[in-house]
Structure formats: C-alpha cells, structure tokens
C-alpha positions in Angstrom: 96.8 4.2 71.6 99.8 2.4 69.0 97.8 -1.1 67.0 100.2 -3.1 67.3 99.1 -5.0 64.2 98.7 -1.5 62.0 101.8 -2.4 59.0 102.7 0.8 56.5 101.5 0.7 53.5 103.6 0.9 51.1 102.9 4.0 48.2 102.7 3.4 45.0 103.2 7.0 44.0 106.4 8.5 43.7 107.3 12.4 42.8 106.9 13.1 39.1 105.3 10.2 38.5 102.8 10.7 36.4 98.6 9.3 36.6 95.6 10.0 35.9 92.4 11.1 37.9 88.9 11.8 35.7 90.5 10.7 32.6 93.0 14.0 32.8 96.5 13.3 32.7 99.0 14.8 35.4 102.0 14.6 37.4 102.4 14.0 41.0 103.4 16.4 43.3 103.7 16.0 46.8 102.6 12.5 48.5 100.4 13.0 52.2 99.1 9.9 54.8 95.7 9.4 52.8 96.2 12.0 49.6 97.8 12.9 46.5 98.7 17.3 45.3 98.7 16.6 41.7 99.7 18.9 38.5 97.6 19.1 35.4 100.2 18.3 32.6 98.3 20.0 30.1 96.9 22.9 31.6 95.1 25.7 30.1 93.3 27.8 32.5 89.5 29.2 31.3 89.5 32.3 33.9 90.7 33.5 37.2 89.5 30.5 39.3 91.5 27.7 37.3 94.3 26.4 39.3 96.4 24.2 38.0 97.1 22.0 41.0 94.6 19.9 43.1 94.7 17.9 46.7 92.6 14.2 45.8 92.4 11.8 47.4 94.7 8.4 46.4 91.8 5.8 45.9 90.8 8.6 43.1 94.0 8.2 40.5 94.5 5.3 38.7 97.6 4.6 37.4 96.8 3.6 33.5 
C-alpha cells in the first residue's frame, strides 16, 4: 500500500561531493535510499582487510 502523504525527501548529496564520516574526508560514490557509498580521499591501507570504499547510513555523514 502506498502512503498518500509520503513526500520523497530531496537529496542533499551528489556524486563526487566531499563529505565527512567519523572525521575522515570522503567522496560520495553512490547514493541509495538510506545509505551512501563513500570512498576515502586519503586512503592508506594498513593491511589486506582495509577497503577504500564503505557503505554508511546517511544520518552518520556530515557536510562539513
């Protein structure tokens, strides 16, 4: 059933935009309904389990 009062929230994110997650500068790679795919701007892997891209919930990201 579709909620007639539902209004799609306008996105405040754009692909390529710089955002911050846990104090790290990151770039938006993709946006999904509730999450963002982010890539570290300054990525230096410490071991083989480190990844340069992560998926996080939108409310955990700041713009500055």
